[in-house]
N, C-alpha and C positions, 0 to 999 in steps of 0.2 A: 739390480735396477737402481738408477739414480734419477731423482726428480728435483726440480728447482721451481720455486714459486715465491711470490710475495704475499704476506698475509698480515692482517691486523693483529696487534698485541692486545689481548683482553684478559681481564681479571675474573677469576672464579672464586668466590668467597665460600670456602668449604665450612668454615667455622668462624665465629666472631673474632677469634684470636689469631687467625691465619688466612692468607690469601695465596692462591696459586695463579701463575700467569701462563698463558698458552698462546699459540697461533694455530689456526686451522689449516689443514691441507685441503686445497680446493676439491670440490666434488669429483671432477673427472680424474684427478690423480688418486684420490682416495679409492675410487672404483678400480683403477688399475692395480693398486697395491693389494686390495682385497682379493683380486683374482690370482695372485701369486700362491701356488701350492706351498704350504709350510705347516710345521707342527703347531698344534693348538697351544696357546700360552694363556696365562691368567688374564682375565678381563678382556681377552681378544687383542692383547697388545702385540705389537710388531717391533722387533729390535731394529734400530737404525744407528747410523753414524750421521750426526747432524752438524752442519756448519752454518754459522751466521757471522758474516764478516770474517774476521781472522780467527774466531773461536770455534773449535771443533770439539765435540764430545760424543760419547756413546750413551744412548738412552733408548727409550721406547716410545712409540706413538700409540694412542689409545682411541678406540672408536667412541664417538659422541652420539648423543641422541638424535642428531640430524643425519646420521649416516656418514659423516666425514671423520677423518682421524684428526686428533689434536696433538700437537708437539708441546710438552712442558718446557718452559723457559726459566731455568733456575736463576737465582739471584746473581750468581757469579757471571753468567752469560749476559743477563740484562745490564749489569754494571759495566762489563768489559766492552759491550757493544752499544751502550747508551740507549737501550730499549726501554720505552715507557708505554704505559697503558694508552691505547688509542694510536700509538705509532705504527710504523710498518717494519716488519722483519723480512729481510731477503734471505731465504732459506735454501740450503742444498741438503737433501737427504739421500743417503745411500741405504737401501734396504738390505739388512744383513740376513734376515730370515728368508728362506726360500731356495 
């Protein structure tokens, strides 16, 4: 399954000394991904191949408290694609589990 979407880049402060950046998979796409039969993984994660701009990487998406999945945006990706908090990420996800 391949999905494409635009999402806001947001920060989650896990601890005072670190911050993580994510974008959320829209609810309707999260619902479709959730329906794919797959083996259970830690934290409900789903393995994906993500692309933002010309940067592609293997990672996982994780369920959030509102029922959507979130895609972590590591620093190398944010730097390469000039993503900033409050900006927009144009994302292509290929779901590898399932």
